[in-house]
C-alpha positions in Angstrom: -25.3 5.9 4.7 -21.8 7.0 3.6 -19.1 7.3 6.2 -15.4 7.7 5.7 -13.3 5.6 8.0 -10.0 7.2 8.8 -6.9 5.0 8.9 -4.0 7.1 10.1 -1.0 6.5 8.0 1.8 9.0 7.3 5.1 8.6 5.6 7.4 11.3 7.1 10.3 10.3 4.9 10.5 8.0 1.9 12.4 5.0 3.1 15.3 4.0 1.0 17.2 0.7 0.9 18.8 0.0 4.2 21.2 -2.7 5.2 19.1 -5.4 6.8 21.0 -8.7 6.7 18.9 -11.6 7.8 18.5 -15.3 6.8 15.4 -15.9 4.8 15.6 -19.7 4.5 18.4 -22.1 5.2 18.9 -25.8 5.2 21.6 -27.5 7.4 20.3 -31.1 7.2 21.2 -31.8 10.8 18.5 -34.5 11.2 18.3 -38.2 11.0 19.0 -39.9 7.7 16.0 -40.0 5.3 14.3 -38.5 2.3 15.3 -35.0 1.3 11.7 -33.9 1.1 10.7 -34.6 4.7 13.6 -33.5 6.9 16.2 -30.8 7.2 14.3 -27.9 5.9 13.6 -25.0 8.1 13.2 -21.2 8.0 15.2 -19.0 10.3 12.4 -16.4 10.0 9.8 -18.9 11.2 7.3 -19.1 8.4 8.8 -21.1 5.5 8.7 -24.8 6.2 10.0 -25.1 2.7 11.3 -28.6 1.7 13.1 -29.8 -1.3 11.0 -32.3 -3.3 11.7 -36.0 -3.0 13.5 -37.8 -5.8 15.2 -41.2 -6.0 18.6 -39.7 -6.6 18.8 -37.5 -3.5 18.6 -38.1 0.3 19.9 -36.8 3.7 22.8 -38.9 5.0 25.2 -38.0 7.8 23.9 -34.5 8.2 24.4 -33.5 4.5 22.3 -33.7 1.4 23.6 -36.3 -0.9 23.0 -36.5 -4.6 24.1 -39.8 -6.2 24.3 -41.5 -9.5 22.6 -44.7 -10.6 24.1 -45.0 -14.0 21.8 -46.3 -16.7 19.7 -48.1 -14.0 17.8 -44.8 -13.6 16.7 -41.9 -15.8 16.0 -39.7 -12.9 17.5 -36.2 -12.6 17.1 -33.8 -9.8 15.7 -30.6 -11.3 13.6 -29.4 -8.4 12.7 -26.1 -6.7 12.1 -24.9 -3.1 9.0 -22.8 -3.7 7.2 -20.4 -1.5 10.1 -18.8 0.3 9.2 -17.7 3.8 10.0 -14.1 3.4 10.4 -11.7 0.5 8.6 -14.2 -1.8 8.4 -12.7 -5.3 10.1 -9.6 -4.2 11.5 -7.4 -7.0 13.7 -5.2 -4.9 16.6 -5.7 -2.4 19.9 -7.5 -2.4 20.2 -11.2 -1.6 22.9 -13.8 -1.2 22.6 -17.6 -1.9 25.4 -19.6 -0.4 26.1 -23.4 -0.5 28.9 -25.6 0.7 29.8 -28.5 -1.6 31.3 -30.8 1.0 32.6 -33.3 -1.4 32.2 -34.6 -5.0 33.5 -37.9 -6.3 33.1 -38.9 -9.9 35.7 -41.7 -10.1 33.3 -44.0 -11.8 32.0 -41.4 -14.2 35.7 -40.6 -15.1 36.3 -44.2 -15.9 33.5 -44.1 -18.5 34.7 -40.7 -20.0 31.3 -39.2 -19.0 30.2 -35.8 -17.7 28.2 -34.8 -14.6 26.7 -31.5 -13.5 25.2 -30.1 -10.3 24.0 -26.5 -9.6 21.7 -24.2 -7.7 20.4 -20.7 -8.3 17.4 -18.4 -8.4 14.5 -18.9 -10.8 12.4 -15.8 -11.1 9.2 -17.6 -12.5 8.2 -21.2 -12.0 8.8 -23.2 -15.2 10.5 -20.3 -17.0 14.3 -21.1 -17.6 14.8 -17.7 -19.2 14.6 -16.3 -15.6 17.3 -18.5 -14.2 20.4 -17.0 -12.6 22.6 -19.7 -11.1 25.9 -21.6 -11.2 26.8 -25.1 -12.1 29.7 -27.3 -11.1 30.5 -29.6 -13.9 32.8 -32.7 -13.9 34.0 -33.2 -17.4 35.6 -36.6 -18.0 35.2 -36.5 -21.8 37.9 -36.8 -24.4 38.9 -34.0 -26.7 37.1 -31.2 -24.8 37.2 -27.7 -26.2 36.0 -24.7 -24.1 36.8 -21.0 -23.9 37.1 -18.4 -21.1 35.2 -15.1 -20.9 38.3 -13.4 -22.3 38.0 -15.6 -25.4 40.9 -17.9 -24.7 40.3 -21.3 -26.1 41.3 -24.5 -24.2 41.7 -28.0 -25.7 41.9 -31.1 -23.5 42.6 -34.5 -24.9 41.4 -36.0 -21.6 39.6 -33.3 -19.6 39.3 -35.1 -16.2 38.6 -31.9 -14.4 35.8 -29.8 -12.7 34.8 -26.3 -13.7 32.3 -23.7 -12.7 30.0 -21.9 -15.1 27.0 -19.5 -14.8 23.7 -18.7 -16.2 22.7 -15.0 -16.4 21.6 -12.3 -18.9 24.7 -12.4 -21.2 26.2 -15.8 -20.4 25.0 -19.5 -20.2 26.4 -22.7 -18.8 28.0 -23.7 -22.1 30.4 -20.8 -22.3 33.0 -18.8 -20.3 34.6 -21.5 -18.3 37.0 -19.6 -16.1 37.9 -22.3 -13.6 39.7 -25.6 -13.8 40.0 -28.0 -10.8 42.0 -31.1 -12.0 40.9 -34.6 -11.1 37.6 -36.5 -10.6 37.0 -35.5 -6.9 37.1 -32.3 -4.8 36.0 -31.1 -1.4 35.3 -28.0 0.7 34.1 -25.8 -2.1 31.9 -22.8 -1.2 29.9 -20.9 -3.8 28.3 -17.6 -3.0 25.9 -15.8 -5.4 24.8 -12.2 -4.9 21.6 -10.9 -6.5 21.1 -7.1 -6.5 17.5 -6.8 -7.8 17.6 -3.0 -7.6 20.9 -2.6 -9.6 20.1 -5.6 -11.8 23.5 -7.2 -11.2 24.6 -10.7 -10.5 27.9 -11.9 -9.0 29.3 -15.3 -8.3 32.2 -16.0 -5.8 33.9 -19.3 -5.0 36.3 -20.5 -2.3 38.1 -23.8 -2.7 39.7 -24.4 0.7 42.4 -23.5 1.7 42.5 -20.8 -1.0 40.8 -17.4 -0.6 37.6 -16.3 -2.2 37.7 -15.5 -5.9 35.2 -13.6 -8.1 33.9 -16.0 -10.8 31.5 -13.8 -12.6 30.1 -10.3 -12.5 27.3 -9.2 -14.9 23.6 -8.6 -15.3 20.6 -10.4 -14.1 18.1 -11.8 -16.6 15.3 -9.4 -17.5 12.3 -9.3 -15.1 14.0 -11.4 -12.4 12.3 -11.6 -9.0 12.8 -13.6 -5.8 10.7 -16.5 -7.0 12.1 -19.9 -6.1 15.4 -21.6 -5.4 16.2 -24.4 -7.9 18.7 -27.3 -7.8 19.7 -28.6 -11.2 21.5 -32.0 -10.7 21.8 -33.7 -14.1 22.3 -37.4 -13.3 21.1 -38.7 -16.7 21.1 -36.9 -20.0 23.2 -38.1 -23.0 26.8 -37.8 -22.2 26.0 -36.5 -18.7 25.6 -39.8 -16.7 26.5 -40.1 -13.1 27.7 -43.6 -12.8 26.6 -45.9 -10.0 28.5 -45.1 -6.8 29.4 -41.4 -7.7 28.1 -38.8 -5.2 28.0 -35.1 -4.5 27.3 -33.9 -0.9 26.1 -30.4 -0.1 25.4 -28.6 3.2 24.4 -25.1 4.5 22.2 -23.9 1.7 21.3 -20.4 2.8 19.4 -17.5 1.3 20.2 -14.2 3.0 18.8 -10.8 2.6 21.8 -8.3 2.5 19.9 -5.1 1.7 16.2 -4.6 2.5 13.8 -4.0 -0.4 13.3 -0.3 -1.3 10.1 0.9 0.1 7.9 2.7 -2.4 6.3 6.0 -1.3 2.6 5.2 -1.3 1.8 8.9 -1.8 1.8 11.1 -4.8 4.4 13.8 -4.5 2.8 17.0 -5.7 6.0 18.9 -5.0 9.1 18.5 -2.9 12.0 20.8 -2.3 15.2 19.1 -1.0 17.4 22.1 -1.9 20.1 19.7 -3.3 22.7 21.6 -5.2 21.5 24.8 -3.5 18.5 24.9 -5.7 15.1 26.5 -4.9 13.5 24.4 -7.7 11.3 21.5 -6.6 11.5 17.9 -7.9 8.5 18.7 -10.2 9.9 22.0 -11.5 8.2 24.5 -9.3 10.7 27.2 -8.0 10.3 29.6 -5.2 11.6 33.0 -6.3 15.1 34.0 -5.0 14.2 37.5 -3.9 17.3 38.6 -2.0 20.0 36.2 -0.8 20.8 38.7 2.0 17.5 38.0 3.6 16.7 34.5 2.2 19.8 32.5 2.2 20.6 29.2 0.5 24.0 28.5 2.2 26.4 27.1 -0.3 26.8 23.4 0.0 24.4 22.7 2.9 21.5 21.5 0.7 19.1 23.3 3.0 17.3 26.7 3.0 18.1 29.2 5.7 15.4 31.9 6.4 17.0 34.8 8.1 15.2 38.0 7.0 15.2 41.3 8.9 11.8 42.1 7.3 8.7 40.1 6.7 9.0 38.0 3.6 6.4 36.1 1.6 7.4 33.9 -1.2 4.7 32.3 -3.5 4.9 30.0 -6.4 1.8 29.9 -8.7 0.7 26.4 -9.1 -2.8 25.0 -9.2 -3.4 22.0 -6.9 -6.8 20.3 -6.9 -7.4 18.0 -4.0 -8.5 14.6 -5.3 -10.2 13.4 -2.1 -7.3 11.6 -0.5 -5.5 13.0 2.5 -3.0 15.7 1.7 0.2 16.1 3.8 2.2 19.4 4.1 5.6 18.9 5.7 9.0 20.3 6.4 12.0 19.4 8.4 13.3 22.1 10.7 17.1 21.5 10.8 17.7 24.3 13.3 16.3 27.5 14.5 17.2 30.6 16.6 14.4 32.7 17.9 16.4 34.1 20.8 16.9 37.7 19.7 13.5 39.0 20.6 10.4 38.0 22.4 8.1 39.1 19.6 5.6 36.5 18.2 7.8 35.6 15.2 6.8 32.8 12.9 7.9 30.7 9.9 5.2 29.3 7.7 4.9 26.9 4.8 1.7 25.8 3.1 -0.9 26.3 0.4 -3.1 29.3 -0.6 -6.4 29.6 -2.3 -8.8 32.2 -1.0 -6.7 32.0 2.1 -3.7 30.0 3.5 -3.4 26.7 5.3 -0.2 25.0 6.4 2.3 24.5 9.1 4.2 27.0 11.2 6.9 27.3 13.8 6.4 30.2 16.2 7.5 31.5 19.5 5.3 32.6 22.3 6.4 33.7 25.8 9.8 32.0 25.6 8.3 28.8 24.3 8.4 27.2 20.8 5.3 25.9 19.2 4.3 24.0 16.1 0.8 24.4 14.6 -1.5 23.8 11.7 -2.7 27.3 10.7 -5.4 28.5 8.5 -5.4 32.2 7.7 -4.5 33.7 11.1 -6.1 30.9 13.1 -4.0 28.2 14.8 -6.3 25.2 14.4 -4.2 22.8 16.4 -0.9 23.3 18.1 1.7 21.6 20.2 4.4 23.1 22.4 7.7 21.6 21.3 10.1 23.4 23.6 9.6 25.1 26.9 11.9 28.0 27.8 14.2 27.2 24.9 14.3 29.2 21.7 17.3 27.7 19.9 17.7 24.2 18.5 20.1 22.3 16.3 18.5 18.9 16.2 16.1 18.1 13.2 12.4 18.2 13.9 9.8 17.4 11.4 6.4 19.1 11.4 3.6 17.8 9.2 -0.1 18.7 8.7 -2.6 16.2 7.4 -5.5 17.7 5.6 -8.4 15.2 5.6 -11.0 16.4 3.1 -13.4 13.5 3.7 -13.7 14.0 7.5 -13.2 17.8 7.2 -10.4 17.8 9.8 -6.7 18.6 10.2 -4.1 16.9 12.2 -0.7 17.8 13.4 2.2 15.3 13.4 5.6 16.0 15.0 8.7 13.7 15.0 12.2 14.2 16.0 15.6 12.4 16.5 16.3 13.8 20.0 14.6 13.9 23.4 11.9 16.5 23.1 9.3 17.2 25.7 5.8 18.5 25.2 3.9 20.5 27.8 2.3 17.4 29.4 5.8 16.1 30.2 5.5 13.1 27.9 8.8 12.2 26.2 8.7 11.9 22.5 10.8 8.9 21.6 13.2 8.9 18.6 11.2 9.4 15.4 7.9 9.2 17.3 4.7 10.4 15.8 2.2 12.4 17.8 -1.2 11.5 16.3 -4.3 10.7 18.3 -5.0 14.0 20.0 -3.7 16.7 17.7 -6.8 17.1 15.5 -9.4 19.8 14.7 -12.4 20.1 12.5 -12.1 22.5 9.6 -14.1 23.7 6.6 -11.7 23.6 3.6 -14.1 25.6 1.5 -12.9 28.7 3.4 -9.4 28.4 1.9 -10.1 26.9 -1.5 -10.8 28.9 -4.7 -13.3 27.1 -6.8 -12.1 23.8 -5.3 -8.4 24.6 -5.9 -5.3 25.9 -4.3 -3.6 28.4 -6.5 -0.2 28.9 -4.8 2.4 27.4 -2.5 3.7 29.8 0.1 6.7 30.1 2.4 6.8 33.1 4.8 8.6 34.5 7.8 7.3 37.3 10.0 8.6 39.5 12.8 12.2 38.0 12.8 14.9 40.0 14.4 18.2 40.6 12.6 20.0 37.5 14.0 17.1 35.2 14.1 16.8 32.4 11.5 15.3 28.9 10.7 17.0 26.4 8.4 14.5 24.0 6.7 14.9 20.9 4.4 12.7 18.2 2.8 9.7 20.6 2.2 7.0 18.7 0.5 3.3 18.4 -0.4 2.0 14.9 -0.9 -1.4 13.3 -1.4 -2.7 9.8 -0.4 -4.5 7.8 -3.1 -8.2 8.7 -3.2 -10.4 5.9 -2.1 -14.1 5.0 -2.5 -15.6 4.4 0.9 -17.2 0.9 0.7 -18.1 0.9 4.3 -20.0 -1.4 6.7 -22.1 0.1 9.5 -24.6 -0.6 12.1 -28.0 0.5 10.7 -30.0 -0.1 13.9 -29.4 -1.6 17.4 -31.3 -2.2 20.6 -30.7 -3.9 23.9 -30.5 -3.8 27.6 -30.4 -6.0 30.8 -33.1 -8.7 31.1 -34.3 -9.9 34.5 -34.5 -13.5 35.6 -38.1 -14.0 34.8 -38.5 -16.6 32.1 -40.4 -15.6 28.9 -40.0 -14.2 25.4 -39.2 -10.6 24.9 -38.8 -8.4 21.9 -35.3 -6.9 21.8 -35.9 -4.7 18.8 -37.7 -4.3 15.4 -35.5 -3.7 12.4 -36.2 -3.0 8.8 -33.7 -5.0 6.8 -32.8 -5.7 3.2 -31.2 -8.6 1.5 -27.6 -9.3 2.5 -27.9 -7.5 5.8 -26.7 -9.4 8.8 -28.8 -9.7 12.0 -26.7 -10.3 15.2 -27.8 -10.9 18.8 -25.4 -11.2 21.7 -26.2 -12.3 25.2 -24.0 -12.1 28.3 -25.3 -13.8 31.4 -24.3 -14.8 34.9 -24.2 -18.4 33.7 -24.6 -20.4 30.4 -28.2 -21.5 30.9 -29.5 -18.9 28.5 -27.4 -20.1 25.5 -29.4 -22.4 23.3 -30.0 -22.4 19.5 -33.7 -21.7 19.8 -33.5 -18.8 22.2 -33.4 -16.3 19.3 -36.0 -15.8 16.5 -36.1 -13.3 13.6 -39.8 -13.0 13.0 -41.2 -11.2 10.0 -44.8 -10.5 9.2 -44.2 -8.9 5.8 -42.4 -11.7 4.0 -38.8 -11.1 5.2 -36.7 -14.3 5.3 -33.3 -15.2 6.6 -30.8 -18.0 6.4 -30.4 -20.5 9.1 -29.3 -19.1 12.5 -25.7 -19.8 13.6 -24.9 -19.9 17.4 -21.4 -19.5 18.9 -21.1 -20.1 22.6 -18.2 -19.4 25.0 -19.0 -20.2 28.6 -21.7 -17.6 29.6 -21.6 -15.5 26.3 -23.6 -16.4 23.2 -23.6 -15.0 19.7 -26.5 -15.7 17.3 -26.4 -14.3 13.7 -28.1 -14.8 10.3 -28.1 -13.2 6.9 -31.2 -11.7 5.5 -32.2 -13.3 2.2 -35.4 -11.3 1.5 -35.9 -7.9 2.9 -38.6 -7.0 5.4 -39.4 -6.0 8.9 -38.0 -8.3 11.6 -38.9 -8.6 15.3 -35.8 -9.8 17.1 -37.2 -12.0 19.9 -35.3 -13.5 22.7 -36.5 -16.2 25.1 -35.2 -15.6 28.7 -34.4 -18.1 31.4 -33.9 -17.8 35.1 -30.7 -15.8 34.5 -29.8 -12.1 34.6 -28.6 -11.4 31.1 -27.4 -8.3 29.1 -28.8 -8.7 25.5 -28.2 -6.6 22.4 -29.3 -6.9 18.8 -27.6 -5.3 15.8 -28.6 -4.8 12.2 -25.4 -4.5 10.0 -25.3 -3.5 6.4 -22.7 -2.7 3.6 -23.3 0.7 1.9 -23.8 -0.9 -1.5 -25.8 -3.8 -0.2 -23.0 -6.2 -0.8 -22.8 -9.6 0.9 -20.9 -9.6 4.2 -18.5 -12.1 5.8 -18.2 -12.9 9.5 -15.3 -13.9 11.7 -16.1 -15.1 15.3 -13.5 -15.2 18.0 -13.7 -16.1 21.7 -11.5 -16.7 24.7 -12.0 -18.1 28.3 -10.2 -16.2 31.1 -9.3 -18.5 33.9 -9.7 -17.5 37.6 -7.1 -14.9 38.5 -6.8 -13.6 34.9 -6.8 -9.9 34.5 -7.3 -9.4 30.8 -9.0 -10.8 27.8 -8.0 -10.3 24.2 -9.3 -11.3 20.8 -7.6 -11.2 17.3 -9.6 -11.0 14.0 -8.1 -11.7 10.6 -9.5 -10.8 7.2 -8.4 -12.1 3.8 -8.0 -8.7 2.4 -8.0 -5.1 3.8 -11.5 -4.8 5.0 -13.9 -2.6 6.9 -16.7 -3.5 9.1 -18.1 -3.8 12.6 -16.8 -5.8 15.6 -19.4 -6.5 18.3 -18.2 -8.1 21.5 -19.7 -9.4 24.7 -18.0 -10.1 28.0 -19.2 -11.9 31.1 -17.3 -12.0 34.4 -18.0 -13.1 37.9 -15.4 -10.7 39.2 -16.8 -8.5 41.9 -15.0 -5.4 40.6 -16.2 -6.0 37.0 -14.5 -5.3 33.7 -13.8 -2.5 31.3 -13.6 -2.4 27.5 -10.2 -1.2 26.1 -11.2 -0.9 22.5 -14.9 -1.4 21.8 -17.4 1.3 22.8 -19.5 -0.1 25.6 -23.2 0.2 24.7 -25.1 -2.1 26.9 -24.3 -3.4 30.3 -25.8 -4.3 33.7 -26.3 -1.5 36.1 -23.6 -0.8 38.7 -20.3 -2.7 38.4 -19.9 -3.9 34.8 -19.9 -7.6 34.9 -21.9 -8.2 31.6 -21.2 -5.8 28.9 -21.7 -5.5 25.0 -20.0 -3.0 22.8 -19.0 -2.4 19.2 -16.1 -1.0 17.2 -16.2 0.3 13.6 -13.0 -0.3 11.6 -11.6 0.4 8.2 -8.9 -0.9 5.8 -7.7 -3.5 8.2 -6.3 -7.0 7.6 -6.0 -7.9 11.3 -7.5 -6.3 14.3 -6.8 -6.9 18.0 -9.1 -5.9 20.9 -8.9 -6.3 24.6 -10.8 -6.0 27.9 -9.5 -5.4 31.4 -10.9 -7.7 34.0 -10.6 -6.4 37.6 -10.6 -9.6 39.7 -11.7 -9.5 43.3 -10.6 -13.1 43.9 -8.9 -16.0 42.4 -12.1 -18.0 42.2 -13.7 -15.9 39.5 -13.5 -16.4 35.7 -14.6 -14.5 32.6 -15.5 -15.2 29.0 -15.2 -13.0 26.0 -16.7 -13.5 22.5 -16.9 -11.3 19.4 -18.1 -11.2 15.9 -16.6 -9.2 13.0 -19.0 -8.4 10.2 -17.0 -7.1 7.3 -16.3 -6.9 3.6 -13.3 -5.9 1.4 -12.7 -2.3 1.8 -11.4 0.7 0.0 -11.4 0.0 -3.7 -9.1 2.5 -5.4 -10.9 5.3 -7.2 -10.9 4.7 -10.9 -9.5 7.7 -12.7 -11.9 9.4 -15.1 -11.2 8.8 -18.8 -12.8 10.3 -21.9 -14.7 7.1 -22.4 -15.9 6.8 -18.8 -17.0 10.5 -18.8 -18.9 10.0 -22.1 -20.6 6.9 -20.6 -21.6 8.9 -17.6 -23.1 11.5 -19.8 -25.1 8.9 -21.6 -26.6 7.7 -18.4 -27.5 4.2 -17.2 -31.0 4.3 -18.7 -29.8 4.8 -22.3 -29.3 1.4 -23.6 -29.6 2.0 -27.3 -28.1 4.4 -29.9 -25.0 5.1 -27.7 -22.4 5.4 -30.4 -21.0 8.9 -31.0 -22.7 9.3 -34.4 -26.0 8.0 -33.2 -28.8 10.0 -31.6 -29.6 8.7 -28.1 -32.5 11.0 -27.4 -34.0 11.2 -30.9 -33.8 15.0 -31.3 -31.9 14.9 -34.6 -28.5 15.8 -33.1 -25.9 13.1 -32.9 -24.4 12.2 -29.6 -21.0 13.7 -30.3 -22.4 17.1 -31.1 -24.8 17.1 -28.2 -22.1 15.9 -25.8 -19.4 18.4 -27.0 -21.7 21.4 -27.1 -24.1 20.9 -24.2 -26.8 20.1 -26.7 -26.6 23.8 -28.0 -26.1 24.0 -31.7 -23.9 26.8 -33.2 -25.5 29.9 -34.5 -24.3 32.5 -37.1 -25.2 36.1 -37.9 -24.0 38.4 -40.6 -23.7 42.1 -41.0 -22.1 44.2 -43.8 -18.6 43.4 -42.5 -18.4 40.0 -40.9 -20.0 36.6 -40.7 -20.2 35.8 -37.0 -20.2 32.2 -35.7 -21.0 31.4 -32.1 -20.7 27.9 -30.5 -20.7 26.3 -27.1 -17.9 24.0 -26.0 -16.6 22.6 -22.7 -14.0 24.8 -21.1 -10.3 23.9 -21.4 -10.0 21.6 -18.4 -13.3 19.8 -19.0 -12.5 19.5 -22.7 -9.1 18.0 -22.0 -10.6 15.5 -19.5 -13.1 14.4 -22.0 -10.7 14.1 -25.0 -12.5 16.8 -26.9 -10.9 19.4 -29.2 -12.7 22.1 -31.3 -11.8 24.0 -34.4 -13.8 26.5 -36.4 -13.1 26.2 -40.1 -14.1 28.0 -43.2 -14.6 26.8 -46.8 -15.4 28.4 -50.2 -17.8 25.7 -51.3 -19.3 22.4 -50.2 -18.2 20.3 -53.2 -14.5 19.8 -52.5 -14.8 20.4 -48.8 -11.4 22.1 -48.4 -12.0 23.2 -44.8 -9.3 25.2 -43.1 -8.8 27.8 -40.3 -7.4 30.4 -42.7 -9.1 33.8 -42.2 -11.1 32.7 -39.1 -10.6 35.2 -36.3 -11.4 34.5 -32.7 -13.3 37.3 -31.2 -13.6 36.1 -27.6 -15.2 33.7 -25.2 -17.4 33.9 -22.0 -16.9 31.2 -19.3 -19.8 29.4 -17.6 -22.3 30.3 -20.3 -24.8 28.7 -20.9 -23.9 26.6 -17.8 -21.0 26.1 -15.4 -18.1 24.2 -17.1 -19.0 25.4 -20.6 -17.6 28.3 -22.6 -19.4 30.3 -25.3 -17.0 31.1 -28.2 -17.4 33.7 -30.9 -15.4 33.6 -34.2 -15.8 35.6 -37.4 -14.7 35.9 -41.1 -14.9 39.0 -43.2 -17.8 38.9 -45.7 -15.6 40.2 -48.5 -13.5 37.0 -48.4 -14.3 34.1 -50.7 -15.3 32.0 -47.7 -19.0 31.5 -47.5 -19.3 28.6 -45.1 -18.3 28.0 -41.5 -18.3 24.7 -39.5 -17.3 23.5 -36.1 -15.0 20.5 -36.2 -15.2 18.3 -33.0 -12.6 15.6 -32.4 -13.1 13.0 -29.7 -10.0 11.1 -28.6 -10.9 8.3 -26.2 
């Protein structure tokens, strides 16, 4: 049982960084006085609930956070972090701002003792790693005979400092150097410090404003290496050597706010096989593949427009030889149509871009009876199409057309998006940047266009254009989604139907199960009398066993399930009551027989309600089966919006059971529509998701993995390259590299001929194998070399597909008397 579950996902353009200013976390401390750890912390994005840890030297007072000194009575400092930021946690991209208001600072008592005090805040990339700190500190220095220097190298000497200064910690600077500010006195107020972290550019800037002065740039430089949006850290050094906050000294802060200035750059999840953006008026793609520039008069790259205008007066076909091998992931062929003019003639003219193997497949724009169409075309067949303009053959608004080639499901799909108000033939408006997806699909056998599993060309073509007709295209690309291994979960067997109100035990179905399978039974009745733990039995006569049965009840819907511990044949038996009931049993299994998880959800719909919905959540991207049952007393019944209804009572659907297969989901929402005939009726809905982690990325083949595959799982001994795994006297390397075919040699009066078998070029490269035929004059000194060895020729796919038989020779009149094949394996 191997099925591929399609999750439709398409990136029509790689999203770059965009301005997206929003508050990530902020603290305004507008709460009752108390400990800093329990009050005043909130997230404007609604998910943080991040508090500053409690310490004896910090508190909330009068709607600000206060840090205070206790002199030598305490050795506490406040070096603490707000961890687990509510948004962008551990983000390595984007631009962020951290702002704080230092409402007041008074170090009068510290000044009297000629002491020093510091307080700062900044970003720490990794918890516990000070090398990832990027922040500022405000320092009061009341020491005598202070010497410091500015970033310009100017040295300052103070007999009695008695001042504040700001300093920074970044890649090329630390708190002990580059003091560029000097605020005299032992107290200050209304100081704002704003730090800007550009994770993409790797830059760090610090600005300060001491009211009423204007903002000043304090520092501009580089972030420390490997920085990320890890945690915010306050460094308040109340006690450390000469840094002692004396009793009574305080520093008050307010409005600590972390803001996103520029959104993180979104990475393209797809591999770009080739993309042409025509920047600099170039026909060369980003990966070096260039379409030939046949004749600018018929194939114009208009200077400076960074787009390609196709305006021939004759049919034109441009190809670029490039081998493209589908890896199994979906492939996307796309171009943006900046403008077109098909108005000069009513002929069936077309513009095409795509791939070619034994035949072509790709996307096209064509006219037909005064209408404009987009299609996915293979050869001369339009597999799927959409009318994009009715009665209009000119356009100057960008329109993107994309084909999805799904090799697993053997189908193609057409996507169209635009920035204007287009209308398709059904009259449905396409919203800005909308994607048409669900209906534009068609089955297709890709073997009809591939050559030995490959495409050999990219092709761009125009046909039947009149003299003044043209199309301007941009952002032409071929991309491929990562290949995935389908670790799927499916229903192996199911049975069910409506049971009458005659009490007794009935067999719902007989299933052959294996260990880790999950057996599920759902029952939807007209009341809840049928729902008891002992109503369901999984009876096996051939040694099958199960875990204990779990029951979930929601009003008149019940779900019983168990996990099979020992495989066997199971009769699923259900004991009826005096209650009409729809009952269904399911056997669910993972492809590889892995253990499965379950998530059960249910909801009660009060009288008058018209809908019921459930939401399932999985720890990781998962695939599996959702089975749901609904019971309603509504006279007009109900209908399933998402699950496929499989069992229900006859007539108006009041008691129904259905299932839904899903893949690569972390959350999934389902709903039912309840058609109420009166306000005195109610409904209940319950569902079970049986699932496992889905879509493990395919591991790329390596020389070592391919060699291991050749050895096979049953070969547990003698697996080293120079050992003989099958005992035939030929070591593993020679057998592996030559297809177990030893070289042969023949001689005539002129030449010594040497014939050997090797993997063909692509197979040899994938396996890390290289071959060289060498000659030697004797076997004592073994001075092997290729001198005098002549390659005669080779024959592909002999003795088997994927191999090549190679013939070399040396003249018999040379000194060389011996030939050998050197094989090198590079793992």
